[in-house]
C-alpha positions as CSV (number, residue, x, y, z in Angstrom):
1,X,20.9,-24.0,-79.9
2,X,21.7,-20.6,-78.4
3,X,24.6,-18.7,-80.0
4,X,26.9,-18.2,-77.0
5,X,28.7,-15.2,-78.5
6,X,25.4,-13.4,-79.2
7,X,24.0,-14.3,-75.7
8,X,27.2,-12.9,-74.1
9,X,26.8,-9.7,-76.2
10,X,23.2,-9.4,-75.0
11,X,24.2,-9.8,-71.4
12,X,27.0,-7.3,-71.8
13,X,24.7,-4.8,-73.4
14,X,22.1,-5.3,-70.6
15,X,24.8,-4.5,-68.0
16,X,25.7,-1.5,-70.1
17,X,22.0,-0.4,-70.1
18,X,21.0,-1.8,-73.5
19,X,18.0,-3.9,-72.4
20,X,16.4,-3.6,-75.9
21,X,18.8,-6.0,-77.5
22,X,18.3,-8.5,-74.7
23,X,14.5,-8.3,-74.9
24,X,14.5,-8.7,-78.7
25,X,16.5,-11.9,-78.4
26,X,13.9,-13.5,-76.1
27,X,10.8,-11.9,-77.5
28,X,8.0,-14.2,-78.8
29,X,8.2,-14.8,-82.5
30,X,5.3,-13.4,-84.6
31,X,4.2,-16.7,-86.2
32,X,0.3,-16.6,-86.2
33,X,-1.8,-15.0,-88.9
34,X,-3.7,-13.1,-86.1
35,X,-0.5,-11.4,-84.8
36,X,-0.3,-7.7,-85.3
37,X,2.2,-6.5,-87.9
38,X,4.6,-3.7,-87.0
39,X,2.5,-1.2,-88.9
40,X,-0.7,-2.3,-87.2
41,X,1.0,-2.1,-83.8
42,X,2.2,1.4,-84.4
43,X,-1.4,2.4,-84.9
44,X,-2.9,0.4,-82.0
45,X,-0.1,0.9,-79.4
46,X,-1.0,4.5,-78.4
47,X,-4.6,3.4,-77.8
48,X,-3.6,0.6,-75.3
49,X,-3.4,1.9,-71.7
50,X,0.1,1.9,-70.1
51,X,0.7,-0.2,-67.0
52,X,-0.6,1.5,-63.8
53,X,2.1,3.0,-61.6
54,X,3.0,1.4,-58.3
55,X,3.0,-2.2,-57.4
56,X,5.0,-4.8,-59.3
57,X,6.4,-3.6,-62.7
58,X,4.6,-5.1,-65.7
59,X,6.8,-7.8,-67.3
60,X,4.4,-8.9,-70.1
61,X,4.5,-7.1,-73.3
62,X,1.2,-5.4,-74.2
63,X,1.6,-6.5,-77.8
64,X,1.7,-10.1,-76.8
65,X,-1.5,-9.6,-74.8
66,X,-3.2,-8.0,-77.7
67,X,-2.0,-10.7,-80.1
68,X,-3.3,-13.4,-77.7
69,X,-6.7,-11.7,-77.5
70,X,-6.8,-11.6,-81.3
71,X,-5.8,-15.3,-81.5
72,X,-8.6,-16.4,-79.2
73,X,-11.3,-14.1,-80.6
74,X,-10.5,-14.8,-84.2
75,X,-10.2,-18.6,-83.7
76,X,-13.4,-18.8,-81.5
77,X,-11.7,-21.0,-79.0
78,X,-11.5,-21.4,-75.3
79,X,-9.1,-19.1,-73.3
80,X,-7.5,-22.2,-71.8
81,X,-6.4,-23.5,-75.2
82,X,-4.1,-20.5,-75.8
83,X,-0.7,-21.8,-77.1
84,X,2.2,-21.8,-74.6
85,X,4.2,-19.1,-76.5
86,X,1.6,-16.5,-75.5
87,X,1.3,-15.2,-71.9
88,X,-0.7,-17.4,-69.5
89,X,-4.4,-17.6,-70.5
90,X,-5.6,-16.2,-67.2
91,X,-3.4,-13.1,-67.5
92,X,-4.7,-12.5,-71.1
93,X,-8.3,-13.1,-70.0
94,X,-8.0,-10.7,-67.1
95,X,-6.7,-7.9,-69.4
96,X,-9.5,-8.7,-71.9
97,X,-12.2,-8.4,-69.2
98,X,-10.7,-5.2,-67.7
99,X,-10.4,-3.5,-71.1
100,X,-13.9,-4.7,-72.1
101,X,-15.4,-3.2,-68.9
102,X,-13.6,0.1,-69.3
103,X,-14.9,0.4,-72.9
104,X,-11.4,0.3,-74.5
105,X,-12.5,-1.7,-77.5
106,X,-15.2,0.8,-78.4
107,X,-12.6,3.6,-78.0
108,X,-10.2,1.8,-80.3
109,X,-12.9,1.2,-82.9
110,X,-13.9,4.8,-82.8
111,X,-10.3,6.1,-83.1
112,X,-9.6,3.7,-86.0
113,X,-12.8,4.7,-87.8
114,X,-11.9,8.3,-87.5
115,X,-8.3,7.6,-88.9
116,X,-9.7,5.7,-91.8
117,X,-12.4,8.2,-92.7
118,X,-9.9,11.1,-92.5
119,X,-7.4,9.1,-94.7
120,X,-10.1,8.7,-97.3
121,X,-10.9,12.5,-97.2
122,X,-14.2,12.1,-95.4
123,X,-15.6,13.8,-92.3
124,X,-14.4,12.1,-89.1
125,X,-18.0,11.4,-88.0
126,X,-20.5,9.9,-90.4
127,X,-23.4,12.3,-91.2
128,X,-26.0,9.6,-92.1
129,X,-26.8,6.0,-91.7
130,X,-28.7,3.5,-93.8
131,X,-31.1,0.9,-92.4
132,X,-32.9,-1.5,-94.7
133,X,-35.3,-4.5,-94.2
134,X,-32.5,-7.0,-94.4
135,X,-30.6,-5.5,-91.5
136,X,-33.6,-4.9,-89.2
137,X,-35.7,-7.9,-88.2
138,X,-38.9,-7.7,-86.2
139,X,-40.1,-11.3,-86.0
140,X,-40.6,-14.2,-88.3
141,X,-44.3,-13.5,-88.7
142,X,-44.0,-9.8,-89.3
143,X,-45.1,-8.3,-86.1
144,X,-48.2,-8.5,-83.8
145,X,-50.8,-8.2,-86.7
146,X,-49.6,-11.5,-88.2
147,X,-50.0,-13.4,-84.9
148,X,-52.5,-16.2,-84.9
149,X,-55.4,-15.7,-82.6
150,X,-55.9,-18.1,-79.7
151,X,-58.7,-20.6,-80.2
152,X,-61.6,-20.5,-77.8
153,X,-62.4,-23.8,-76.1
154,X,-65.7,-25.5,-76.8
155,X,-67.8,-27.7,-74.6
156,X,-66.6,-30.7,-76.6
157,X,-63.0,-30.3,-75.2
158,X,-64.1,-30.3,-71.6
159,X,-63.5,-33.6,-69.9
């Protein structure tokens, strides 16, 4: 049950310009293991594009969208099975597609890799890569030399 005194305080603070307290009261609880922690969100938030100017103002928190994308991708489930406490599945999917087509995920990965490497005292960009036979597959038979030659037909097989 809602605490009436707290709700009244929230409404009064909204009228006085304190929207933050009101928003925090109705914000989605962080209950899933795939939800971003506050520390993770402080790192990722600057990399997420701000809402575009003009049109209707964005009313869905970007963090909720990111958490919903993590929930679907980590769980390997259908977008339509997104729990009701996340934004609508279609909205989340539209953001996912838009960010995928603009290359946002690669940019986030690159930025996070640079931060981790610099935190470890390494160069921001790796100077070498390692490729071994376990990570590069050609084919099951080992390439074109291992292919079995086609048999030539004989007169016996002609009907």
